[in-house]
N, C-alpha and C positions, 0 to 999 in steps of 0.2 A: 503494500501499498504506501510506504513510505518513498520506494523509487518511483512509483506512479505519478506520485503527487510532486517529486522533484522534476520528471519531465515535463510536467504541465507547468510547470511553475517557469523551468527555463522557455518553453513554446510561450508562454503568455510575456516573459521579458523579450523575448525575440519580437513579438508580435507587438508590442510596446515601444521598442525602438524603431521597428520599420514605420510605425505610425507615428513617431516624433520625426523622424529623417523626412519623409513625404510632406507632411505639414509646414517644416522649416522650409525645404526645396519649393512649395507652391507659395508658400508666403514671398520669398525671393524671388519667384517668378512673376507674383501679381506686381510688386512694388518695381521691378524692372519693366512692365508695361507702363506702369503710372511714372517711369522716370524718377522713382523715389528710391534714389542709390543709394543714401544712405541708410535706409529701413532694408533694402535688400543687403548690403553688405554685413547687418547684424544678423538676418539670417543665415546667411551663407557659413558665417562664422560660428550660428549655433549649430547648424548641420555639419562643419567640417567635424566639431566634436564627436560625433556620432560615424564617421567615417569608417570605423576597424568593423562597424557592422552591416554597412551597403553591400548591395552585390554588384556586379559591373555594370548593370545599365542604370543603376540609382548613381552611383560612381560618376559615369558619362555624362549625366546630366549636371550633378552637382558641378563637373569641371567647366562645362559651357554656362551655367548660372554664375558661379562664382568668377569668369570671364569677363561677361557682361556687366556684372555689378562693379567691378574694377576701373573696367575702362571705362562705366558710365558715360558713354557715348561722346567720349572724346573729352570728358570733364575730368578724367582721373590725374592724379600729379604721378610723376616719373615712375616713383615705386610700385604703385598701385597698376599702372600702364604695362611693367615689366614682369609683376606677377601675373595679370591677365595672359600675356603672350605665355608664360611658364604654364598657366592652366589651360590652355588651349593646345598646347605642345603635351601635357600630359593625357587631353582627352584624346587627340591622335593616336598618341601610343598605344593607348588602353583599348580604342575601336580597330585598330590593327592586329591587337592579338587577339582579340573576340571574334573579329571577322565581319562585324555587325556595325555600320556606319549609320550610326541612325542620326547623331547630334553633329558630327564631324562637318557635314555639307553647310549647316548653321554657323558653326564656327569658321570655316573656310570664306563663307562670305562676309561676314563682320571684319574678317582679316584683311580682306581686299580693302575695305571700307577704311580701315584701319591705317593701311598702305597709304593710301592717297590722302588720309589727312596728315600725317606723318611728311610726307614730300611736297605737301603744301606750307606746312610749318617751317620744316626745313629751307624751303626757297626764298621764303617771305624772311626769315631771321636773318639767312645770309645776304638777302638784299639790303638788311639794317645793318650788317656785317657783324653782326651778334653769331659769332664763331661756335659758341658753347652750344646755346639753343640748336641751332644748324647741324651740328654734329650729332646733336644727341637724338634729333629726330630721323636723320638719316639714318642711324644704327636702328633704330626702332622698326624702319622702313624695312630693314635686312633682316632684323628678327621677324618680322611678319611674313618675308619670301626670301627665304635663304638662296634660291638661286638665282637672286639680282644680288650678285656680289658686289657691283659697281656702288651700291649704297654703302657699303662697307667700305669700301676705296674712300670714296666720296668725305665720309665722315673720318676716317682718318686723317685723311687732308686738312681738313678743317679743325679737328682735334690737334693739330700741330700749328695751325695758323692763330688759333687761340691761345697756343701755350699749353695745352694740358697734354703734355708728354707723356705721361705715363699713361694716360688712355689710349692716345698715338700710339703709342710703342706695342700695345696688347692689342690693339686691333690691326697693326700693320703684321704682325706676329702670326694672328688668327689667318691675316689673307696667304701667308706665306706657307700655313701648315694646309690652307685648302689648295696650294698650288696655284695661286690667283696669277693670272698674265694679264687679263684685259684685253687681250687679243678677239678683236669681233671682225666679222665680216661685212663689208658695205657693197651691195648690188649696185650698180649704175649701167646707166644704159642713156643714149643722146637723144632728146626730142629732135623728131626730123625739122618739125614747124620752126621753133626758134632756136633750134643749134646749140641748146644748153645742155649740160651733163644734168641729170636727175637720178636721186637716189631712191630706191625700191626697198618698202620693209622684208621682201623676202625675193629669192631667186625665181622663185615659180610666176607671182606676179609681172616681174620684169620681163621673164621670159615670154609672158603673153603678149605685153606691150611690145614687143621685138616682132613676135608672129602676127599681130593685127598691123605692122607697119606703122604704128606711130613713132616706134624708137628703132635704134641701130647701134652699132658699137658698143655691146653689150661687155662688161667687163666685170670683176669681182676686185674690190681692193681691202687688203687685211690692215688692220691699225697695229702700231707695234706695240711690242710688250712694255708693258709699265713692270715689270721685275726688276729693273735697273732703278727707276724712281721709288720704287719702294724701298729698295738697299740704300740709295743716297738717303731716302729722307731717315730712315733710320741712324744713319749714320750722323748725319747734322744735329738731330734730338739727341744723341750721345755725347758729341761735341758739344752742344749749348749746355748740357749735364756737366761736363767735363770730364765725362769717360772716353777718351780717345782710345783707348787700346779696343773697348768695344765698338767703336766707330770702324776702326779700320778691320776688327774681326765681321762686321755686318757685309763690308764690301767684298772681304775676302770670299765669304760663303757664295754671295752672287755670282760671282766669278768663276765657282766651280762648276756652276750650272752652264753658263756662256762667257769663257775667258776673252774671246774678242767681239762682245757685243758693244758697238759703238756707245749708245747711251749709257751703258757700264762705264766705259773708259772714261767719258767726260765726267762722270757723276764722281768717280773716286779721284778724278784731277782735281774737281773743285773742293772735294773732303781734304786731299792733301794740301792745295794751296790756303786753305782756312787754317789748316794746322801748322804753316810756314813752310811746307816744304817745298820749294820752289822748283828745285833742279827736279824732284818727282813729277811734279805738275808737270813742267817742259816734255818731260819723257812721255809722258801720257797722252799729252795734247798731241805731239808729234806722231804719234801712234794711232792716235783718232785720226789724224789728218792723212794718214797712211789708208786710211778706209773710207775718207770723203775728202780728197786733195781738194774739193771747191768750196769745201766750207769757210766762208767767210769769216767767220765770227770767232773760229778757233785762230785763224790766221792774227786777225785784230787782238785777240787776249794773250797770243804768245808776242805781241808788241809792249801789250801793258806790261806782263809779268818784267820783260827784258829791259822796260823803262824805268819799273820801279827797283830794280837790281841796278841802274844804274849803267847798263850798258846801251848806249845810245845807238851806236852803231848797229846792233841787233835788233833793237827796236825799231829803228827808222827803215829797215830790211822788211820787217813784216808789215809795217804801215804801208810801205808802197808796192806790196804785192797784194795788199787788200786795196789800195786805189786801182790799181791795174787789173784786177779780176773784177772790181764794181767802181767805175769812176763815179757812181753818185753815193758813194758809202761815207756819208757826213762823218760819222765819229774819228775814221781814220784821218780826215782831215785836220780837225780838231785836236785830235794826241796829236799829231805831225808838228802842228803851229805851238803845242804847250811843249810839248819836247824840246823844240829849239828856244823858244821863249825861257824855259826853266833854267838855261845855260848864263841867263844874263844875272843872277843873283852873283854867281862867281865871279864875274867880270867886274860888278859892283865891289864885293867884298876887295879885290885886288887894288881897285882904284882907293877905295878908303886907307889902303896901308901906305900910299905914296907920301913922300915928303914934296918938299919944296925946290928941288935941283932942278939941273937941265936937265938931266938924266931921267928926272921923275916926272918932269912936264912931256918929255918925249914919249915915256910910256904912258902917260895919261891919255894923248892924243891917241895913241895906237889901240888902246883899249876902248876909247869912245868911238873908234873906226872899227871895230870887232862891235860893240855894241850896236851901233847903227846897221851893220849887216846882218845882225841877226835878226831887228826887225823887218828888214828887206827880206830875208829868206821867209819868213813867217808867212809875210802878205799873200803869195800865192796860194797857201793852203786855206787862208781862214777867206780867202775869196771864193775859191772853190766851194767852202761848205757853206757859207753863204746865197753863193747860187744855187746848189743845192737845197738849201734848206731857207728862204726868204723871211721866216720868221723867228730865226736863229738869234737870239738878243745879245749871245754871248759872245758868236763870232762878231757880231755887229759893233757891240761895245769895244772889244779888242782890236778892232781894225781901225776904229775912230780914234783910241787912245795912240795906237801905233802911227797914224798920220800927223796926230798933234806932236808926236816927239820926232818927227821927221819935216816936222814944219811945211807938210803938203797939207795949206788951209784947206783947197778945194775940195779934196777927197775927204777929209775933214767933216767938213760940212754938209756933203753928200750923205755922210753914213751918220751925222747927228739928226738930219731929217729922216731918214730911213727908221733909225730909234723910236723916233718920234711918232711915225706913223704907224710901226708894230705897237708902240704902247697905248695908242689911243684907237 
């Protein structure tokens, strides 16, 4: 009799627990329909205390309602939203295990809505340069749809921009673990009517247009791998954190995958330069130039490094090469002029040390003539820079000052008028 009584008591207790579970879930469901998310969260919390006695069907419903209550139609805070996403993941895992996807479709529909909201918030925050809010929403968009790894990459970049370095490193590491490269294929064809190349969402749609006769010259274009940029960003973060050994290790790890990757070579060169390793920078940039000999920016950068090192001859060589490659490359003209004019200070220092003797007077005149020649040598480069960029105030002002030093009043007045026109 006692044994029978105990079995009946146990059955009664289980029945009571099941009733309580269903009551709390029904209360949560009703509150969610009425947008009363505070009450919904309270009911979900009460139901969670009874989870150990739930069957799989009730657990699945619980996970859905918990996610809905915490998300609160977009009003939930960051912690609640993250918990909501976790609850939806638990729902998906459970229903995959049972093979009965009763509530997963509802969760998927809500996740799609959440993704749109996250992306909109991320873009709005980015427009306001609020990098922290932007990266958090891009990360949330990825957590909702983990096939969209571009969102995680954007989040990592924005976390870096916002100097949330530890979080950025965490996301970059996750991208590397995923084997993310960011390589995508663009499907292109030329519109026969306009002659403009257009992009299509898929090769199938592109091919339909080509067969219809409206487009021609179809081609596929692959984007470059972002693996080098990820390694570079990791390295630069470690440099900012003062962890230079980890910075170099990040680059070395990436080189194991693709040692001759152009972007990776340039990235490592930039890291070496930031560490003050200018000889290594030159070596790496020279190697990169072997891969892209027409890369004018690399030639220019070698000129900058040579100039910073005091090697004027070498700097001029690279600037001349850049100008020969592209006669409109204004930066090379400006740096060449600066390289010439920087020599003036040495002449002035030498002048200031001279005495009043006849020999010193003769030396003074020689130095003055040398200084005048510097001005004259710089003029053609500054004129070319200004011709290529008529709004270049720096070039215009420097020319005006040089003409004044050369007593060339006519040209000085011309440049003065041009400066006033630019400023007004």
